[in-house]
C-alpha positions in Angstrom: 108.5 72.8 132.9 107.5 69.4 131.6 108.4 67.5 128.5 105.3 65.6 127.5 105.9 62.2 125.9 102.9 60.2 124.7 102.4 56.9 123.1 100.1 56.4 120.1 97.2 55.5 122.4 97.5 58.9 124.1 99.1 57.8 127.4 101.6 60.3 128.7 105.0 60.2 130.4 106.7 63.4 131.7 110.3 64.5 131.3 112.1 67.7 132.2 113.2 70.2 129.5 115.3 73.3 130.1 114.8 75.1 126.7 111.9 77.2 125.8 110.7 79.4 123.0 107.6 81.5 122.7 107.3 81.5 119.0 106.4 78.5 116.9 108.7 79.8 114.2 111.7 79.6 116.6 110.7 76.2 118.0 112.6 74.6 115.1 115.9 76.0 116.5 115.2 74.2 119.7 114.4 71.0 117.8 117.8 71.4 116.3 119.4 71.8 119.8 117.9 68.5 120.9 119.2 66.9 117.7 122.7 68.1 118.4 122.4 66.8 122.0 122.5 63.2 120.9 119.2 62.3 119.2 118.9 60.4 116.0 117.4 63.3 114.1 117.9 63.0 110.3 120.8 65.3 109.3 118.7 66.2 106.2 116.0 67.4 108.5 118.2 69.8 110.5 120.0 71.0 107.4 116.6 72.3 106.1 116.7 75.0 108.7 119.3 76.8 106.6 117.7 76.1 103.3 113.9 76.2 103.5 113.4 76.8 99.8 115.4 73.7 98.9 118.0 75.7 96.9 121.6 74.6 97.1 124.8 76.2 95.9 126.4 79.5 96.6 128.4 78.2 99.5 129.6 80.5 102.3 132.0 83.4 101.9 135.3 82.6 103.4 135.2 85.3 106.0 132.0 83.8 107.4 133.4 80.4 108.1 136.8 81.6 109.2 137.9 82.3 112.8 136.5 85.8 112.8 139.8 87.3 114.0 139.7 89.6 111.0 136.7 91.9 110.4 134.8 91.2 107.2 134.4 94.5 105.4 131.2 94.4 103.5 131.9 97.3 101.2 129.7 99.1 98.7 128.5 97.4 95.6 129.0 99.5 92.4 125.9 98.1 90.9 123.6 99.7 93.4 125.0 102.9 94.8 121.8 104.0 96.6 121.8 107.5 98.0 125.5 107.8 98.5 124.9 109.9 101.6 128.0 109.9 103.7 126.8 112.4 106.2 124.6 110.2 108.2 121.3 110.6 106.4 119.0 107.6 107.0 118.0 105.3 104.1 115.2 103.9 106.3 111.7 105.2 105.8 110.3 106.9 108.9 113.7 107.1 110.6 114.9 110.6 111.4 118.7 111.0 111.7 119.6 112.8 114.9 122.4 115.4 114.9 125.9 114.0 115.0 127.1 116.7 117.4 129.0 115.1 120.2 129.6 111.8 118.5 132.6 110.1 120.1 134.8 107.2 119.1 134.6 104.4 121.6 135.1 100.6 121.7 134.5 99.3 118.2 134.1 102.8 116.7 136.8 104.7 114.9 136.8 107.8 112.6 135.9 105.6 109.6 133.9 102.6 110.8 131.7 101.0 113.4 132.7 97.4 114.0 129.9 94.9 114.7 130.0 91.2 115.5 128.0 88.1 114.7 128.3 84.8 116.4 126.3 82.0 114.9 126.4 78.2 114.6 128.5 77.5 111.5 130.3 74.3 112.4 129.3 71.5 114.7 127.1 68.4 114.3 125.2 70.1 111.5 127.7 72.1 109.4 126.3 75.5 108.3 123.3 75.3 110.6 122.8 79.1 110.9 125.1 80.3 108.1 122.0 82.1 106.8 122.0 84.4 109.8 125.5 85.6 109.0 124.6 85.9 105.3 121.6 88.0 106.2 123.7 90.2 108.4 126.4 90.7 105.8 123.7 91.4 103.2 122.3 94.3 105.1 125.7 95.7 105.9 126.6 95.6 102.2 123.4 97.4 101.4 123.9 100.0 104.1 127.5 100.7 103.2 126.4 101.3 99.6 123.7 103.8 100.5 124.6 105.8 103.6 126.6 105.9 106.9 126.2 106.6 110.6 127.8 110.0 111.3 130.3 109.4 108.5 131.1 105.8 109.6 130.6 102.7 107.5 129.9 99.3 109.0 132.3 96.4 109.3 131.6 92.9 110.6 133.6 90.4 112.6 132.1 86.9 112.3 132.6 84.1 114.9 131.5 80.5 115.0 129.5 79.4 118.1 129.9 75.8 116.9 126.4 74.7 118.2 127.9 74.8 121.7 127.1 76.9 124.7 130.8 77.1 125.7 131.8 78.3 122.2 129.0 80.9 122.4 130.4 82.2 125.7 133.9 82.3 124.2 132.7 84.2 121.2 130.9 86.8 123.3 134.0 87.3 125.4 135.8 88.3 122.2 133.0 90.5 121.0 132.8 92.3 124.3 136.4 93.3 124.0 136.4 94.3 120.3 133.1 95.4 118.8 130.6 98.0 119.5 127.5 95.8 119.2 126.5 92.3 118.1 123.8 91.9 115.4 122.0 89.0 113.8 123.6 86.2 115.9 121.8 82.9 116.0 122.7 79.8 118.0 120.8 76.7 119.2 122.7 76.9 122.5 122.6 80.7 123.0 122.5 80.6 126.8 126.3 80.4 126.9 127.1 84.0 126.1 124.1 85.6 127.8 125.8 86.5 131.1 128.9 87.7 129.3 127.0 90.0 127.0 125.0 91.5 129.9 128.1 91.9 132.1 130.0 93.9 129.6 126.9 95.9 128.5 127.2 94.7 124.9 124.1 95.4 122.8 123.1 92.1 121.3 120.4 92.5 118.7 119.9 88.9 117.6 118.0 87.0 114.9 116.2 85.4 117.8 116.7 84.3 121.4 116.0 80.6 121.8 116.7 79.9 125.5 115.1 81.5 128.5 118.6 82.5 129.7 119.3 84.5 126.6 115.9 86.1 126.6 116.5 87.2 130.2 119.7 89.0 129.3 119.0 92.7 129.8 121.2 93.8 126.8 120.0 91.0 124.4 117.0 91.3 122.1 115.6 89.3 119.2 114.3 90.8 115.9 112.0 87.7 116.0 110.7 88.4 119.5 110.0 85.5 121.8 108.2 85.0 125.1 107.9 81.9 127.2 104.7 79.9 127.0 103.1 82.4 124.6 101.1 81.7 121.4 99.1 83.8 119.0 95.4 83.8 119.7 94.8 84.5 116.0 95.6 80.9 115.1 92.9 79.1 116.9 90.5 82.0 116.3 91.1 81.5 112.5 90.1 77.9 112.6 87.2 78.3 115.0 85.8 80.9 112.6 86.5 79.3 109.2 86.6 75.6 110.1 84.3 75.4 113.1 83.1 71.8 112.8 86.6 70.4 112.2 88.0 72.4 115.1 85.7 70.5 117.5 87.3 67.2 116.5 91.0 68.2 116.7 94.2 66.2 117.1 97.6 67.4 118.1 100.8 65.5 117.2 104.3 66.7 117.8 107.9 65.6 117.6 109.5 64.7 120.9 112.6 66.8 120.5 113.8 70.1 121.9 111.0 72.4 123.0 108.4 70.9 120.5 106.7 69.0 123.3 106.6 72.0 125.6 105.3 74.2 122.8 102.7 71.6 122.1 101.4 71.8 125.6 101.3 75.6 125.5 99.6 75.7 122.1 97.0 73.1 122.9 96.1 74.9 126.1 95.7 78.2 124.4 93.8 76.7 121.4 91.4 74.9 123.8 90.8 78.2 125.7 89.9 79.9 122.4 87.2 77.3 121.6 88.9 74.3 120.0 88.2 70.8 121.3 90.9 68.1 121.2 90.0 64.4 121.1 93.5 63.1 120.6 97.1 64.2 121.4 100.4 62.4 121.1 104.1 62.9 120.9 106.2 61.0 118.3 109.7 60.0 119.0 112.4 61.3 116.6 113.5 57.8 115.6 109.9 56.7 114.8 109.3 55.9 111.2 105.9 54.2 111.4 103.2 56.8 111.7 100.4 54.4 110.9 99.4 53.7 114.5 98.9 57.4 115.2 96.8 57.8 112.0 94.6 54.8 113.1 94.0 56.4 116.5 92.9 59.6 114.8 90.6 57.7 112.4 89.0 55.8 115.3 88.3 59.0 117.2 86.7 60.8 114.3 89.4 63.5 114.0 88.7 66.2 111.4 91.5 68.7 112.2 95.1 67.6 112.6 98.0 69.8 113.8 101.6 68.8 113.7 104.8 70.4 115.2 108.1 69.1 113.8 110.4 69.1 110.8 109.0 69.0 107.3 110.4 65.5 106.8 108.3 64.2 109.7 105.4 66.3 108.4 105.7 64.5 105.0 105.8 61.2 106.8 102.6 61.9 108.7 100.8 63.1 105.5 101.8 60.0 103.6 100.6 57.8 106.4 97.3 59.6 106.3 97.1 59.2 102.6 97.9 55.5 102.8 95.2 54.9 105.3 92.7 56.9 103.2 92.3 59.3 106.2 91.2 62.7 104.9 90.7 65.3 107.7 89.2 68.6 106.8 92.4 70.4 107.9 96.1 69.4 107.9 97.8 72.2 109.8 101.5 72.2 110.1 104.3 74.1 111.9 105.8 76.8 109.7 108.9 74.6 109.0 106.9 73.1 106.2 107.3 76.3 104.3 110.0 74.6 102.3 110.4 73.3 98.8 111.5 70.0 100.2 108.1 69.5 101.8 106.3 70.2 98.5 108.7 68.1 96.4 108.9 65.0 98.7 105.3 65.1 99.9 103.6 65.3 96.5 99.9 64.7 96.5 100.0 63.7 100.2 100.7 67.2 101.3 98.3 69.0 98.9 95.9 71.3 100.8 98.2 71.6 103.8 97.9 74.8 105.8 100.6 76.7 107.7 101.1 80.2 109.1 103.8 82.8 109.0 104.6 86.2 110.6 106.8 87.4 107.7 106.0 88.1 104.0 106.4 84.9 102.0 109.4 85.0 99.7 107.2 84.2 96.7 105.5 87.6 97.0 106.9 91.0 95.9 107.5 93.3 98.9 110.1 96.1 98.8 112.1 95.0 101.9 111.9 91.3 101.0 113.1 92.1 97.5 115.9 94.2 98.9 117.0 91.3 101.2 116.9 88.8 98.4 118.9 91.1 96.0 121.6 91.9 98.5 121.8 88.3 99.7 123.0 87.4 96.2 125.7 90.1 96.4 127.3 88.5 99.5 126.4 84.8 98.9 125.6 84.1 95.2 123.1 81.3 94.8 122.0 81.3 98.5 118.3 80.9 99.2 116.4 83.4 101.3 115.5 82.0 104.6 113.6 82.7 107.8 116.8 83.1 109.8 118.5 85.2 107.1 115.5 87.5 106.9 115.4 88.1 110.7 119.2 88.6 110.7 118.7 91.3 108.1 115.9 92.7 110.2 118.1 92.7 113.3 120.9 94.6 111.5 118.4 97.1 110.1 117.1 97.7 113.6 120.6 98.4 114.8 121.0 101.0 112.1 117.6 102.6 112.7 118.3 103.0 116.4 121.8 104.3 115.8 120.7 106.9 113.3 118.0 108.1 115.7 120.6 108.5 118.5 123.2 110.3 116.3 125.8 112.0 118.5 124.4 110.3 121.6 125.2 106.8 120.4 126.8 104.6 123.1 126.4 101.0 124.1 124.1 101.9 127.0 122.0 104.4 125.0 121.5 101.9 122.2 120.3 99.2 124.7 117.9 101.7 126.2 116.6 102.7 122.8 116.0 99.1 121.6 114.2 98.4 124.9 111.6 100.9 123.8 111.0 99.2 120.4 107.6 97.6 120.6 106.3 97.5 117.0 109.2 96.6 114.7 108.2 95.6 111.2 111.4 96.1 109.2 109.5 98.2 106.7 106.9 95.6 106.1 109.2 92.5 105.8 107.4 90.9 108.7 104.6 91.4 111.2 105.0 93.7 114.2 107.6 92.5 116.8 107.7 93.5 120.4 111.4 93.5 120.5 111.9 95.5 123.7 109.1 93.8 125.6 110.3 90.4 124.5 106.8 89.0 123.8 106.0 86.5 121.1 104.4 88.0 117.9 100.6 87.9 117.9 100.1 88.8 114.2 100.0 86.0 111.7 98.8 85.2 108.2 97.9 81.9 106.6 99.1 79.9 103.6 97.7 76.9 101.9 99.5 74.5 99.5 97.5 74.4 96.2 98.8 72.9 93.1 102.2 72.5 94.6 102.5 76.2 95.5 102.0 78.1 98.7 99.2 80.7 98.3 97.5 83.1 100.7 94.5 81.6 102.6 91.7 84.1 103.5 93.7 87.1 102.4 97.2 88.5 102.8 96.6 90.8 105.8 98.0 89.9 109.2 95.5 88.9 111.8 96.3 90.3 115.2 94.3 89.0 118.2 97.0 89.3 120.9 99.1 86.4 122.3 97.7 84.0 124.9 99.9 82.7 127.7 99.7 79.2 129.1 
């Protein structure tokens, strides 16, 4: 693979990269990985991954940031007793609980509980990087324990810290292999470390997302936010060719030179060109670059009408402000989904008004039963915490574990669970997000669009997901 580095004038230099992600929504995790590897990325930028709505407070429960040697028992909440079914009945619509006949205790399973594990980046260069993933996992376990059980067993959680380090990820998964039945909701910017360990011991690892090719290749590892190398949704260029045809023929692509952003820029531009868009300018921007004026002048001189940017929301604001200062007003300002953040709106002001982004999950501003459930139980385990992309997909990963376990009933084992998840090709978490090909490990093709109007993100051209398949570069 090549890392494409460009100067403002469009000239290119090539460098190697080893990290890939097939979903633009996971690209951010790889940008973070590059930041932790020694770049000068703004700490405020990387911190936004865990707090996309700009809400602070709530902290992190002590059992999340601890060593993880003691399971964190997310017990029932008296305020929401749910069904109270202790016999194994599913609380998940559309999931039929299998008979518990033949159910056996095994590694991580006792007469009373099923012990799960989560290893996420909690400490390291960016403290609390993926705390939201552990919070989302704990939230679902708390909800589940208050509503039902799996063949009479409640769920318990051991939390470990992968410390934004591949070696720590490997060490964590060595511990999990020896003690828990399965891992759920894990998220690490350097997740290659524990891939071989998980596969070797047969540990089911239903993650928030896999962000390296090595983790995605692990036969027992899956992401609730599915990813595939060099894939991108066809619906995105199709949308702009249909609704902004003239602008799409005078397009520019700018991207942050960090992590896999450059590689994803190459992939996306190839697929967008194949679907009918025409690019007249493309350039990478170094992480330490603060003057975006030259890039804006290049776009003005080339008559650009459609601008796409991949990077953190702070860099997106910087670009939007540079365009405003130069009185450059393209028809379309299209940003990576990381701009779905209160910080982008607050710091960008009038410069970011009219910005467009896309998502493959239900926006948190909207009322949707599963999203509402996640937000409510998040407050039970982490009062004051903001709902996030990573938290939602950790919730989804834990929900997927429960759904598959209930459907297996008495046949539940590590190997049967892996085989069952491998067959999941259309996972929506009861409408919380678009369909995910979890078992096939392909990037999601279904997206919907949002536009910033009056300082608020609102649906653009409807709320339905648009599904045109995923292109491969």
